[in-house]
DODREN-409473 format. One record per atom (N, C-alpha, C): x negated, y, z; residue in one letter. Coordinates in Angstrom, 1 decimal, m for minus. Each point is the difference from the previous one (the first is absolute). Layout:
BEGIN
       X       Y       Z  rest
       X       Y       Z     A
...
//
This chain:
BEGIN
       X       Y       Z  rest
   m59.4   m13.5    50.1     M
     1.6     1.2     0.5     M
     0.3     0.5    m1.0     M
     1.4     0.0     0.4     A
     0.4     0.8    m1.0     A
     0.7     1.6     0.4     A
     0.7     0.7    m0.8     R
     0.7     1.2     1.0     R
     1.4    m0.2    m1.0     R
     1.1     0.0     1.3     V
     1.4    m0.4     0.1     V
     0.3     0.9     0.2     V
     1.8     0.2    m0.4     L
     1.0     1.4     0.5     L
     1.0    m1.0     0.4     L
     0.6     0.6     1.3     V
     0.7    m1.1     0.4     V
     1.2     1.4     0.0     V
     1.5    m0.5    m0.3     V
     1.0     1.5    m0.4     V
     1.5    m1.1     0.7     V
     0.1     0.7     0.7     D
     1.2    m0.4     1.1     D
     0.7     1.6     0.7     D
     1.4    m0.4    m0.2     D
     0.1     1.3     0.9     D
     0.4    m0.1     1.6     D
    m0.8    m1.5     0.6     E
     0.5    m0.7     1.4     E
    m1.4     0.2     0.3     E
    m0.4     1.6     1.0     P
    m1.6     0.1     0.0     P
    m0.3    m1.5     1.3     P
     1.0    m1.1     0.4     R
    m0.6    m0.9     0.7     R
    m0.6    m0.7    m1.0     R
     0.5    m0.6    m0.6     I
    m0.3    m1.0    m1.4     I
    m1.2     0.8    m0.1     I
    m0.7     1.0    m0.6     C
    m1.0     0.9    m0.9     C
    m0.9    m0.8     1.5     C
    m0.1     0.8     1.2     R
    m0.8    m0.6     0.8     R
    m0.5    m1.5    m0.2     R
     1.0    m0.6     0.5     F
    m0.7    m1.4    m0.2     F
     0.0    m0.8    m0.8     F
     0.2     0.6    m1.6     V
    m0.4    m0.7    m1.3     V
    m1.6     0.6     0.2     V
     0.4     1.4     0.3     S
    m1.9     0.5    m0.1     S
    m1.0    m0.8     0.6     S
     0.3     0.1     1.4     R
    m1.0    m0.3     1.0     R
    m0.2    m1.5    m0.8     R
     0.9    m1.0     0.0     A
    m0.4    m1.2    m0.7     A
    m1.2    m0.2    m1.1     A
     0.1     0.7    m1.3     L
    m0.7     0.6    m1.1     L
    m1.6     0.5     0.5     L
     0.9     1.1     1.0     T
    m1.8     0.3     0.1     T
    m0.8    m0.8     0.8     T
     0.8    m0.7     0.9     A
    m1.1    m1.0     1.2     A
    m0.2    m1.1    m1.6     A
     1.0    m0.3    m1.2     H
    m0.6    m0.9    m0.9     H
    m1.5     0.4    m0.8     H
    m0.3     1.2     0.4     G
    m1.2     1.0    m0.5     G
     0.4     0.3    m1.6     G
     1.0     0.6     0.3     H
     0.7     0.9    m1.7     H
     0.0     1.9     0.6     H
     0.2     0.8    m0.5     V
     0.2     1.3     0.4     V
     1.3     0.4    m0.3     V
     0.8     0.3     0.4     V
     1.4     0.4    m0.2     V
     0.5     1.5     0.1     V
     1.0     0.2    m0.4     E
     0.7     1.3     0.3     E
     1.5    m0.5     0.0     E
     0.7     0.7     0.6     T
     1.5     0.0     0.1     T
     0.7     1.3    m0.4     T
     1.3    m0.6    m0.5     S
     0.9     1.3    m0.4     S
     1.5    m0.5     0.3     S
     0.6     0.5     0.5     T
     1.5    m0.4     0.8     T
     1.4     0.8    m1.5     T
    m0.8     0.8    m1.3     G
     0.8    m0.1    m0.6     G
    m0.2     0.0    m1.9     G
     0.9    m0.1    m0.8     G
    m0.3    m0.5    m1.2     G
    m0.8     1.1    m0.4     G
     0.3     1.5    m0.1     A
    m0.7     1.0    m0.5     A
    m1.5    m0.1     0.1     A
    m0.1     0.3     2.1     D
    m1.1    m0.1     0.1     D
    m1.0    m1.1    m0.6     D
     0.4    m1.3    m0.1     A
    m0.7    m1.0    m0.8     A
    m0.3    m0.2    m1.3     A
     0.8     1.0    m0.4     L
    m0.6     0.2    m1.6     L
    m0.4     1.3     0.1     L
    m0.4     0.8     0.6     A
    m0.7     0.9     0.1     A
    m1.5    m0.7     0.5     A
     0.3    m0.5     1.0     R
    m1.4    m0.8     0.1     R
    m1.2    m1.2    m0.8     R
     1.2    m0.6    m0.8     A
    m0.6    m0.2    m1.2     A
    m0.3     0.1    m1.4     A
    m0.1     1.7    m0.1     A
     0.2     0.8    m1.0     A
    m1.8     0.7     0.6     A
    m0.1    m0.3     1.2     E
    m1.3     0.9     0.9     E
    m0.9    m0.8    m0.6     E
     0.0    m1.4     0.6     R
    m0.8    m1.0     0.1     R
     0.1    m1.2    m0.6     R
    m0.8    m0.7    m0.2     S
     0.4    m1.5    m0.5     S
     0.1    m1.0     1.2     S
     0.8    m1.2     0.2     F
     0.7    m0.6     0.9     F
    m0.3    m1.8    m0.7     F
    m0.4    m0.9     0.9     D
    m0.5    m1.2    m0.7     D
     1.3    m0.8    m0.2     D
     0.7     0.4     1.6     L
     1.5    m0.8     0.2     L
     1.4     1.1     0.1     L
     0.9     0.3    m0.2     V
     0.8     0.3     1.0     V
     1.1    m0.7     0.3     V
     0.4    m0.2     1.3     V
     0.6    m0.9     1.0     V
     1.5     1.3    m0.1     V
     0.8    m0.7    m0.6     L
     1.1     1.1    m0.1     L
     1.4    m0.6     0.5     L
     0.9     0.6     0.9     D
     1.1    m0.1     0.4     D
     1.4     0.6    m0.9     D
     1.0    m0.8    m0.2     L
     1.0     0.8    m1.0     L
     1.0     0.8     0.4     L
     0.7    m0.3     1.5     L
     0.9     1.0     0.6     L
    m0.5     1.3     0.8     L
    m0.1     1.0    m1.1     M
    m0.5     1.3     0.7     M
     0.9     0.8    m0.6     M
     0.2     1.1     1.2     P
     0.7     1.8    m0.2     P
    m0.7     0.5    m1.3     P
     0.9     0.3    m0.6     G
    m0.5     0.9    m1.3     G
    m0.4    m0.9    m0.8     G
    m1.0     0.3    m0.7     M
    m1.0    m1.4    m1.3     M
     0.3    m1.3     1.0     M
     0.8    m0.9    m0.7     D
    m0.1    m1.2     0.6     D
    m1.5    m0.7    m0.5     D
    m0.4    m1.2     0.2     G
    m0.9    m0.7     0.1     G
    m0.2    m0.5    m2.1     G
     1.2    m0.4    m0.8     F
     0.5     0.0    m1.3     F
    m1.1     0.7    m0.5     F
     0.9     1.7     0.4     A
    m0.6     1.2    m0.8     A
    m1.3    m0.1     0.6     A
    m0.8    m0.2     0.7     V
    m1.5    m0.1     0.7     V
    m0.5    m1.0    m1.2     V
     0.5    m0.9    m0.2     L
    m1.1    m1.0    m1.1     L
     0.0     0.6    m1.1     L
     1.3     0.4    m0.5     N
    m0.1     0.2    m1.5     N
    m0.8     0.9     0.2     N
    m0.2     1.3     0.5     G
    m1.0     1.3     0.0     G
    m1.2    m0.7    m0.1     G
    m0.2    m0.6     1.4     L
    m1.5    m0.6    m0.2     L
    m0.6    m0.7    m1.5     L
     0.8    m1.0    m0.4     L
     0.0    m0.7    m1.8     L
    m0.1     1.1    m0.6     L
     0.9     0.7    m0.1     E
    m0.1     1.1    m0.7     E
    m1.4     0.8    m0.3     E
    m0.2     0.3     1.1     R
    m1.1     0.8     0.2     R
    m1.7    m0.9    m0.5     R
     0.2    m1.2     0.2     D
    m1.6    m1.2     0.0     D
     0.8    m1.1     0.2     D
     0.3    m0.6    m1.3     G
     0.4    m1.5     0.1     G
    m1.0    m0.9     0.3     G
    m1.0     0.4     0.3     S
    m0.8    m1.5     0.8     S
     0.3     0.6     1.9     S
     0.8     0.8     0.0     S
     0.5     0.0     1.7     S
     0.4    m1.4     0.7     S
    m0.6    m0.4     1.1     K
     0.6    m1.3     0.6     K
     1.3     0.5     1.2     K
     0.8    m0.6    m0.4     V
     0.4     0.0     0.6     V
     0.4    m0.7     1.1     V
     0.8    m0.3     1.6     L
     0.0    m1.1     0.7     L
     1.8     0.6     0.3     L
     0.6    m0.8     0.2     V
     1.4     0.7     0.4     V
     0.3    m0.7     1.7     V
     0.3     0.6     0.3     L
     0.2    m0.1     1.4     L
     1.6     0.4     0.6     L
     1.1    m0.7     0.1     S
     0.9     0.3     0.5     S
     1.2    m1.1     0.2     S
     0.9     1.0     1.2     A
     1.2    m0.7     0.3     A
     0.7    m0.6    m1.1     A
    m0.5     0.4    m0.7     V
     1.3    m0.2    m1.4     V
    m0.2    m1.4    m0.3     V
     0.7    m1.4     0.2     G
    m0.6    m1.0    m0.9     G
     0.6    m1.0    m0.9     G
     1.1     0.7    m0.5     D
     1.0    m0.1    m0.8     D
    m1.1    m0.9    m1.4     D
     0.4    m0.9    m0.6     V
    m0.8    m0.3    m1.1     V
    m0.1     1.2    m1.6     V
     1.4     0.6     0.0     E
    m0.1     0.9    m0.8     E
    m0.8     1.4     0.6     E
    m0.3     0.7     0.8     A
    m1.2     0.6     0.2     A
    m1.5    m0.6    m0.4     A
     0.2    m1.1     0.6     K
    m1.4    m0.4     0.1     K
    m0.4     0.0    m1.6     K
     1.0    m0.5    m0.7     V
    m0.1    m0.6    m1.6     V
    m0.5     1.5    m0.9     V
     1.1     1.3     1.0     Q
    m0.4     1.3    m1.0     Q
    m1.3     0.6     0.3     Q
    m0.2    m0.2     1.1     C
    m1.6     0.3     0.4     C
    m1.5    m1.1    m0.8     C
     0.6    m1.0    m0.1     L
    m1.0    m0.6    m0.3     L
     0.0     0.2    m1.8     L
     1.4     0.5    m0.4     R
    m0.4     0.2    m1.6     R
    m0.3     1.5     0.2     R
    m0.2     0.4     0.8     G
     0.3     1.6    m0.1     G
    m2.0     0.0     0.1     G
    m0.7    m1.2     0.5     G
    m1.3     0.5    m0.1     G
    m0.8    m0.6     1.1     G
     0.9     0.4     1.1     A
    m0.8    m0.8     1.6     A
    m0.3    m1.1    m0.4     A
    m1.0    m0.2     0.7     V
    m1.2    m1.1     0.2     V
     0.2    m1.1     0.7     V
     0.9     0.6     1.5     D
     0.8    m0.7     0.7     D
     1.1     0.3     1.1     D
     0.5    m0.6     0.4     Y
     1.0     0.1     0.6     Y
     0.5    m1.0     1.3     Y
     0.1     0.4     1.4     L
     0.3    m0.1     1.1     L
     0.8     0.2     0.9     L
     1.1    m0.7    m0.1     A
     1.2     0.6     1.5     A
    m0.4     0.3     1.5     A
     0.6     0.9     0.5     K
     0.1     0.5     1.2     K
     1.2    m1.2     0.7     K
    m0.2    m0.6     1.0     P
    m1.5     0.0     0.7     P
    m1.0    m0.4    m0.5     P
    m0.9     0.0     0.7     F
    m1.4    m0.3    m1.0     F
    m1.2    m0.3     1.1     F
    m0.8    m0.8     0.4     A
    m1.4    m0.4     0.3     A
    m0.8     0.3    m0.5     A
    m1.0     0.7     0.8     I
    m1.1     0.7    m0.3     I
    m1.0    m0.5    m0.7     I
     0.1    m1.2     0.5     A
    m1.2    m0.9    m0.6     A
     0.2    m0.6    m1.4     A
     1.3     0.0    m0.3     E
     0.5    m0.7    m1.5     E
    m0.2     1.3    m0.7     E
     0.3     1.6     0.4     L
    m0.8     1.1    m0.9     L
    m1.0     0.5    m0.3     L
    m0.8    m0.6     0.7     L
    m1.4     0.4     0.4     L
    m0.5    m1.5    m1.0     L
     0.8    m0.6    m0.3     A
    m0.3    m1.1    m1.1     A
     0.1     0.0    m1.3     A
     1.2     0.5     0.1     R
     0.4     0.7    m1.4     R
    m0.7     0.8    m0.5     R
    m0.3     1.5     1.0     V
    m0.7     0.9    m0.4     V
    m1.6    m0.9    m0.7     V
    m0.6    m0.4     0.2     D
    m1.0    m0.9    m0.3     D
     0.0    m0.6    m1.0     D
     1.2    m0.9     0.1     A
     0.2    m0.9    m1.5     A
     0.6     1.3    m1.4     A
     0.4     1.3     0.5     R
     0.4     1.2    m1.2     R
    m1.4     0.5    m0.2     R
    m0.7     0.2     0.9     L
    m1.5     1.0    m0.2     L
    m0.8    m1.1    m1.0     L
     0.2    m1.1     0.5     V
    m1.5    m1.1    m0.6     V
     0.7    m0.4    m1.8     V
     1.4    m0.4     0.1     A
     0.6     0.2    m1.3     A
    m0.2     1.0    m0.8     A
    m0.5     0.9     0.3     H
     0.5     1.6    m0.8     H
    m1.8     0.2     0.2     H
    m1.0    m0.5     0.4     S
    m1.1     0.4    m0.1     S
    m1.1    m0.3    m1.0     S
    m0.5     0.5    m0.7     A
    m0.8    m0.2    m1.1     A
    m1.7    m1.0     0.6     A
    m0.1     0.6     1.3     V
    m1.3    m0.6     1.0     V
     0.4    m1.3     0.7     V
    m0.5    m1.0    m0.4     P
     0.4    m1.3     0.5     P
    m0.1     0.3     1.7     P
     1.1    m0.7     0.3     S
     0.2    m0.4     1.9     S
    m1.0    m0.4     0.2     S
    m0.6     0.3     1.4     T
    m0.8    m0.4     0.8     T
     0.9    m0.4     1.7     T
     1.3     0.4    m0.2     S
     1.0    m0.3     0.8     S
     0.7    m1.3     0.4     S
    m0.1    m0.9    m0.9     R
     0.2    m1.3    m0.1     R
    m0.1    m1.1     1.7     R
    m1.2     0.7     0.2     W
     0.0    m1.1     1.3     W
     0.0     1.2     1.2     W
     0.5    m1.0     1.2     L
    m0.2     1.2     1.5     L
    m0.6    m1.2     0.9     L
    m1.1     0.8     0.0     R
    m1.1    m1.4     1.2     R
    m0.4     1.1     1.3     R
     0.2    m1.2     1.1     V
    m0.6     0.8     1.1     V
    m0.6    m1.4     0.8     V
    m0.9    m0.1    m0.4     G
    m1.1    m0.9     0.9     G
     0.0    m1.1    m1.3     G
     0.6    m1.4     0.7     A
    m0.1    m1.0    m0.8     A
     0.8    m0.3    m0.6     A
     1.5     1.1     0.0     V
     1.3    m0.5    m0.2     V
     0.1     1.0    m1.1     V
     0.9    m1.0    m1.3     E
     0.1     1.1    m1.1     E
     1.3    m0.2    m0.6     E
     0.6     1.0     0.1     L
     1.2     0.0    m0.5     L
     0.3     0.6    m1.7     L
     0.5    m1.0    m0.5     D
     0.0     0.3    m1.6     D
     1.2     0.7    m0.3     D
     0.1     1.6    m0.5     L
     1.2     0.8     0.0     L
     0.9     0.1    m1.1     L
    m0.6    m0.9    m0.9     Q
     1.0    m0.6    m1.3     Q
     0.7    m1.0    m0.1     Q
    m1.0    m0.9     0.5     R
     0.7    m1.5     0.0     R
     0.6    m0.4     1.5     R
    m0.1     0.8     0.5     R
     0.4    m0.1     1.9     R
    m0.4    m1.1     0.6     R
    m1.4    m0.5     0.0     E
    m0.2    m1.1     0.6     E
    m1.3     0.2     1.1     E
     0.1    m0.4     1.3     L
    m0.9     0.1     0.7     L
    m1.2    m0.8     0.0     L
    m1.3     0.1    m0.3     N
    m1.0    m0.4     0.2     N
    m1.1    m0.3     1.0     N
     0.5    m0.8     1.1     A
    m0.9    m0.2     1.4     A
    m0.5    m1.2     0.1     A
    m1.2     0.1     0.4     G
    m0.6    m1.3     0.0     G
    m0.5    m1.1    m1.0     G
     0.0     0.9    m1.0     G
     0.4    m1.0    m1.3     G
     1.1    m0.3    m0.1     G
     1.0    m0.2     0.4     R
     1.3    m0.6    m0.3     R
     0.7     1.7    m0.4     R
     1.0    m0.6    m1.6     R
     0.3     1.4    m0.8     R
     1.8    m0.8     0.5     R
     0.6     0.8     0.4     T
     1.4    m0.3     1.0     T
     0.6     1.3    m0.9     T
     1.4    m0.3    m0.5     A
     0.9     0.9    m0.5     A
     0.8     0.4     1.2     A
     0.8     1.6    m0.5     L
     0.5     0.8     1.3     L
     1.3     0.1    m0.4     L
     1.0     0.2     0.9     S
     1.3     0.4    m0.6     S
     0.0     1.5    m0.2     S
     0.7     0.6    m0.7     E
     0.8     1.1     0.3     E
    m0.6     1.1     1.3     E
     0.5    m0.7     0.8     R
    m0.3     1.0     1.4     R
    m0.6    m0.5     1.1     R
    m0.7    m1.2    m0.4     E
    m1.6     0.0     0.8     E
    m0.7     0.9    m0.7     E
    m0.1    m0.4    m1.6     F
    m0.9     1.1    m0.7     F
    m0.5     1.1     0.4     F
     1.3     0.8     0.0     L
     0.1     1.7     0.3     L
    m0.3     0.1     1.6     L
     0.1    m0.9     0.9     L
    m0.3     0.1     1.3     L
    m1.7    m0.2     0.4     L
    m0.1    m0.8    m0.8     L
    m1.5    m0.4    m0.1     L
    m0.9     0.7    m0.7     L
     0.8     0.9    m1.3     S
    m1.4     1.3    m0.6     S
     0.3     1.2     1.1     S
     1.2     0.0     0.6     H
    m0.2     0.9     1.0     H
    m0.8    m0.3     1.1     H
     0.0    m1.3     0.4     L
    m0.8    m0.3     1.3     L
    m1.7     0.6    m0.6     L
     0.2    m0.5    m1.1     M
    m1.8    m0.1     0.1     M
    m0.5     1.4    m0.6     M
     1.2     0.9    m0.7     R
    m0.5     1.4     0.0     R
     0.1     0.8     0.7     R
     0.7    m0.5     1.2     R
    m0.8     0.9     1.4     R
    m0.7    m1.2     0.9     R
    m1.0    m0.3    m0.3     A
    m0.9    m1.2     0.5     A
    m0.7     0.7     1.0     A
     0.0    m0.9     1.2     D
    m0.1     1.1     1.6     D
     0.1     1.2     0.6     D
     1.4     0.0    m0.9     E
     1.2     0.8     0.6     E
     1.0    m0.8     0.8     E
     0.6     0.7     0.9     V
     0.9    m0.5     1.0     V
     1.8    m0.1    m1.5     V
     0.5    m0.6    m0.1     C
     1.1     0.0    m0.7     C
     1.6    m0.1     0.6     C
     0.8     1.4     0.4     T
     1.2    m0.7     1.2     T
     1.1    m0.7    m0.5     T
     0.3    m0.8     0.7     R
     1.5    m0.4    m0.8     R
     1.0     0.7    m1.2     R
     0.3     0.7     0.8     D
     0.6     1.0    m0.6     D
    m0.6     0.7    m1.2     D
    m1.3     0.4    m0.2     E
    m0.6     0.3    m1.2     E
     0.3    m1.1    m0.9     E
    m0.4    m1.2     0.0     L
     0.2    m0.8    m1.1     L
     0.8    m0.5    m0.2     L
     1.4     0.4     0.6     L
     1.4    m0.4    m0.1     L
     0.6     1.3    m1.2     L
    m0.8     0.9     0.4     A
     0.3     1.2    m0.9     A
    m0.4    m0.1    m1.3     A
    m1.0    m0.4     0.0     E
    m0.9     0.0    m1.3     E
     0.2    m1.0    m1.1     E
    m0.2    m1.5     1.0     V
     0.0    m1.3    m0.7     V
     1.3    m0.3    m0.5     V
     1.3     0.4     1.5     W
     1.0    m0.7    m0.6     W
     1.3     1.7    m0.3     W
    m0.7     1.1     0.3     G
     0.9     1.2    m0.4     G
     0.8     0.0     1.1     G
     0.5     1.9    m0.1     F
     0.7     0.5     0.6     F
     1.0    m0.2     1.0     F
     0.8    m0.7    m0.2     C
     1.0    m0.6     0.1     C
     0.7    m1.6     1.3     C
    m1.8    m0.2     0.0     F
    m0.3    m1.5     0.5     F
     0.5    m0.1     1.7     F
     0.5    m0.8     1.0     D
     0.8    m0.1     0.6     D
    m1.6     0.3     1.3     D
     0.1     0.8     0.7     P
    m1.9     0.1     1.0     P
     0.5    m1.2     1.0     P
     0.7    m0.5     0.5     R
     0.2    m1.1     0.8     R
    m0.6    m1.6    m1.1     R
     0.1     0.1    m0.8     S
    m0.4    m1.2    m1.1     S
    m1.5    m0.8     0.5     S
     0.1    m0.7     0.0     N
    m1.5    m0.8     0.3     N
    m0.4    m0.3    m1.3     N
     0.2     0.8    m1.3     V
    m0.1    m0.6    m1.4     V
    m1.6     0.1     0.2     V
    m0.5     0.9     0.3     V
    m1.6     0.6    m0.1     V
    m0.8    m1.5     0.8     V
     0.5    m0.4     1.4     D
    m0.4    m1.0     0.5     D
    m0.3    m1.3    m0.5     D
     1.1    m0.3    m1.1     V
     0.2    m1.4    m0.7     V
    m1.1     0.0    m1.0     V
    m0.5     1.3    m0.7     Y
    m0.9    m0.1    m1.6     Y
    m1.5     0.3     0.8     Y
     0.5     0.2     1.3     V
    m1.6     0.0     0.1     V
    m0.6    m1.6     0.3     V
     1.0    m0.5     0.5     R
     0.3    m1.4     0.5     R
    m1.1    m0.8    m1.4     R
     1.6     0.4    m1.1     R
    m0.2    m0.6    m1.1     R
    m1.4     0.4    m0.1     R
    m0.4     1.2    m0.9     L
    m1.5     0.1    m0.4     L
    m1.2    m0.6     0.9     L
     0.2     0.4     1.7     R
    m1.1    m1.0     0.1     R
    m0.1    m1.5     0.2     R
     1.0    m0.4    m0.7     S
    m0.1    m1.8    m0.3     S
    m0.7    m0.1    m1.6     S
    m0.2     1.2    m0.7     K
    m0.7     0.1    m1.4     K
    m1.0     0.6     0.4     K
    m0.6     0.7     1.0     L
    m1.4     0.1    m0.1     L
    m0.9    m0.7     0.7     L
    m1.2    m0.4    m0.5     A
    m1.0    m0.9     0.5     A
    m0.3     0.3     1.4     A
    m0.2     1.1     0.6     R
     0.0     0.3     1.1     R
     0.7     1.0     0.4     R
     0.3    m0.2     1.2     E
     0.9     1.5     0.6     E
    m0.4     1.4     0.2     E
     0.6     0.6    m1.3     H
    m0.5     1.4    m0.2     H
     0.9     1.0     0.8     H
     1.1    m0.4    m0.2     I
     0.4     0.9     1.3     I
     1.0    m0.4     1.2     I
    m0.7     1.5     0.1     E
    m0.1     0.1     2.0     E
     1.6     0.8     0.3     E
     0.3    m0.9     1.1     T
     1.4     0.7     0.5     T
    m0.4     0.9     1.1     T
     0.6     1.6     0.0     V
    m0.5     1.0     0.9     V
     1.0    m0.1     0.8     V
     0.3    m0.2     1.0     R
     0.7    m0.4     1.1     R
     1.1     0.9     0.2     R
     1.4     0.1    m0.4     N
     0.9     0.8     0.8     N
    m0.1     1.0    m1.2     N
    m1.4     0.1    m1.5     V
    m0.1     1.2    m0.8     V
     0.2    m0.6    m1.6     V
    m0.2    m0.5    m0.3     G
    m0.1    m1.1    m1.5     G
    m1.3    m0.8    m0.6     G
    m0.6     0.1    m1.1     Y
    m0.8    m1.0    m0.1     Y
    m1.4     1.0    m0.9     Y
    m0.9    m0.9    m0.1     C
    m1.2     0.6    m0.4     C
    m0.6    m0.9    m0.7     C
    m0.6     0.6    m1.5     F
    m0.8    m1.1    m0.5     F
    m1.3    m0.1     0.1     F
    m0.5    m0.9     0.3     S
    m1.4     0.4    m0.2     S
    m0.6    m1.4    m0.6     S
    m1.8     0.3    m0.7     A
    m1.0    m0.5    m0.4     A
    m0.6    m1.1     0.8     A
//
């Protein structure tokens, strides 16, 4: 469990990211302004700051500089609609540990958060494996181990399966899976979720992914 500060002037994004990180086991605070974010960081320490760049008043570049001037060990993951190479290079050279462009898949954000927390932790990680019953998912190698057979997964297969396994025995709607694995702007009429579920079923030793008619899918041990 880590303490994470999410900084974005769009309350919708703050709520979306906060819910996902909280469900992932982290303690989350949100801020919709740069000055407020710096004040919070001065009052208490955060293991990671998820930071937008385009904000009124104090922008994300200034917040990044302020965080690192106060504490050079601060870990900042930039999450921004600014996707050009110049901005990415400026942030990474300025001390950010990662950069993810919007629109984004929440599963990818969670994977990047995990990776950055592990990479900067002095404590050996115990989170390499995601296990549900006899099914194991190697979060580093992105490999599935089911029925004694190891199988490499594509990026989207990995993100979809990891989300379903983290929500084991809960029903995940197609809209939820589209938003969290493929991002905000994917066409809700697409059958891409069903296509990738079929691919995963072909790689599982037994059929662990249950279809919930007219709703979505549920992973069961």
